[in-house]
N, C-alpha and C positions, 0 to 999 in steps of 0.2 A: 294462806295462798290457796287459789282454787285448785280443786282436784282435777288433773288433766283427763282422768278416765271417767269423770262424771258426765252424764249426758247434758247437753246444753238445753235441749227441749224435752219436756215431759208433759203428759196430761193424763188425767184419770177419769174423765167423764166427757160426755157429748154436750153438756149443758152449762158447765161453769163459764164465767165470762171469758170470751175469746180475746186473747192478747196478740198473738202472732199467727199468721197464716201464709201458706205458699200457694201461689197461682202461677199459671203459664200463659203469657200473651198468645192470642189466637192468630199469629202471623201466618201460620201454615195450616190452620184448621180447615177441614173439609169433611163432608159427610162420607162415611165409609160403610159398606154393607156388612158390618160386623155384629150387629144386634138387631133384634126384632123391630125396634122403633125406627132405626135408621133405614133398614130395608123397606119398611112401609113408606117412609118419606121418599126414598129413591124410586120406589115402584109407582108412586103417584106423580112422578115426573116433575117434582118441584124444581124450580130454578135454583142453581147453586147460589149460596149466599154471597153477596158482595163483601169484599174484604173490609170496606169502611163501615158496613153495617155490623159485622162481627166485632170489630174493634170498639164500636160505640156501645154495643150491648155489654161486652165484657167490662168496659170502663164503668158502666152503670153498677155492675156487681162490685167492682173494686171501690167505687165511691161510696156505696152503701156500707161496706165494711169499715172504710176509713172514717165515715161519719160516725160510726159506732165506737171509734177509738182503737181500731185494730191496726197493728202494724202489718203491712202487706209486703211479703217478699216475692220476687219474680224469678221464675226458672227460665233459663235461656232456651227458647224453642228451637227444635231441629226440623229442617225442611222435610225429612223423610219420616217424621213421626207426628202426623197431624193430630192424633188424639192425645198428645201430651197435655193439652189444655185441661183434660180431666185429671187433675193432680191427686185426687183422692186415692187412686188405685195403686200407685207404685210404692208408696210408703205409708204406714200407719204409725202414729206416735202413741206410745203407751206410757204408763206410769214409770216405766224403767227406761224410757227412751224410744227412738225410732226402730221400727222393724221394716227391713227391706222385703218387699213382696216379690212374688214370682208370677208374672202375668201370663195369661193363657194364650191370647191372640198373637200370632206371629207379627202382625202389624204394630204391636205395642211392646214387644219384648225388649227392644233397644232402649226403652225409657230408663232402664236401671242405671245406665252409665251417667246420664245427666244428674240423676238423684244422688249417686255416690259422690260426684264432683261437688254438687251443691252442699251436701252435708259436710264433706271434708273441708270445704272453703270456710264453713262456719263453725269449725271445731265441734261438730256434732257427731258423736260416735253412735254407731248402730248397736242396739241392745241384742238383736237377733237378726238373722237373715233366713228367709223362707227357703227350704231346700227339699221339702216333701210335696209332691204334687204341685198344685197351683194355688195361689192365694192373692186376692185382690181387695183393696181397701174398701170398695163399695159394699162388701159383704161383712165388714167388721164394725161392730157397734160397741164402743166403750160406754156403757149406759151410765154408770156411776162408779165411784171407787169400789172395787171388789166385785163388780157385776158386769158381765159382757155377753153379747150374743154374736155368733159368727154363722153366717149363712153359707150353704154350699148347694150348688145346682149341678155341678159337673160341667156346666157350660163355661164358667169362669173360675171361681173357687171350687175345688173338688174336696171330697171328704178328707183325703190325706192332708191337704194343705190346711184345712180348717182345724183338724185335730192336732196338728203340730203346734199351731199357735195356741189353741185351747190348752194343750199340755203345758206350755211355757207359763201361761197365766195361772193355771191351776196350781202349779208348783209354787206360785207366789201367794197362794191362799185365796185366789179368786174363784167365784162361781161362774161357770161359762156354759151357756146353752149352745150347742151346735145344731143348727136348724136347716133341714133340707127344704128346698122349694123348687118349683119348675123353672128350668133355664129360659123359658119364654120371657121371664121378667128380668133377665140380665144380671142384676145384683139385688141383694136384699134391700138396699136403700131405695129401690124403686117401689117397694112395698111397705117400708117401715123406716121412720126416722124419729129421733127424739126432738121435741120442741122446747121443753122446759123440764126442770126437775119434776118427776112424777107424771109427765104428760108427753105422749107420743102421738104421731099421726100414722095410720096404718090402714091397709086394705083388708079389713077384717073378713070380707067375703072370700078372699083368696088364701090368706094365711091360715095355717093349721090352727084349729081351735085350742089345741094344747099350748101353742106358743102364746096366744092371747091370754089364756088362763095363767100361764107362767108369769107373764108381765103383771097381770092383776094381783097375783100372789105376792109380787114384789112392790106393790103399791103404785103401779104405773097404769094410768088410764089412757085409752086410745080414742082420738078423734077419728071417726071412720072416713075413708076416702074411697070413692067409687072406682071400679075397674077402668072406666072410660078416662077418668082424671089421672089415674095411675099411668096409663099408657101415653099420657101427655106430660109425664114427669111431675104430676101434681102432688106426689107424696114426698118428693125429693127436696128437703128443706135443710137449712143450716141454722142451728141454734147459736145465737150470739151471747146468751146469758143475760142476766139482769132484765128479764122480761122482754127480750127482743129476739126476732127471728127473721131470717132472709128467706123469702119464698117468691117464686117467679110471678110476674104480674098476671100471667094467664091463668093462674090457679085461683080464680075468683071465689069459688065456693069455699075452698079451704082457707083462704085468706080471711074471709068473713068469719069463719068458725074460729080461727086463731084470735082474731080481734075480739070476738065475743068472750074468749077466755081471759081477756085483759092484756094480751100480748101486743107489743108494738111490732107491726109487720113492715119490713123494708122490702119493697117489691120491684126490683129491677126488671126491665124487659129482657128476657132470655130465650125468646122463641127459636132463634136460629141454633141454639145449643140443645134445647129440649128436642128439637126435630132430629138431632143426631144421637139422642139417647142419654143426655146428661143434663142435670139441673144444678142448683146452687150447692148441694151436697157433693156432687161429682166434681164440680169445678174448683173445689177448695180442699186443701190439706191442712187442717189445724196443726200448728206446731206447739202452741202453748195456751193453756187456759189458767185462769187464776182460781185454783182450787181452794175451797174453804178448809180451814183447819179442822181436823177431826175432833 
């Protein structure tokens, strides 16, 4: 018989084949001045995105993942929580199951309720719940089994939140690097994301050289991404595993570099979401990946 206390969903890396993912339809999405990128968008007096355009772009992302054989789960959107669409932040799934995060922005704190209901409805028990400081999924990178990086800027994830999760993982025998960075960049996944085993994309001109050296010491090579591209969410990608990656269509330079590495790039149009401060990585919460046997 199945163990009722066992987690339904686990994952131990960012790059193993993605099997299940959680998204939130953009029914109530709108740009909010809660991050540098969205504030710039609003300051430039851009016209608010039309609902049908948002739905069409989000559908492209979902279609890309389904094309890759991923089962897509949908969270019920709430009218008063327009940034629920960025499902990465509220929960991160680990090798021991989901961790409920503690979001920093008042406009997003209510997201926890829908995530608790979703996981309860799917018999998915939380392994841990963040309770120290703040913790957001965009700062958490489960690089591979036994190795993780957690960013903290104080703007979203703070040091206390990062260290609490790091402590839980270290108690499991993991090596975890807790990496400070400037809150101008919102989340660490604006500056760094895994693309494939041993391969990342990173803004090497901004990230601490010690972090880049740490990655190199662990056999991870970085494709450099410029600051200009980073501020258009050009570094924010989703690894699908098996030599495939989702990257926004507007990230032309990076997409060419990824293809030069032999990766298949699925490139949905996501400009209306990147203008609000989130790309493919932000818009998705991986629930399970097909990890290789040790």
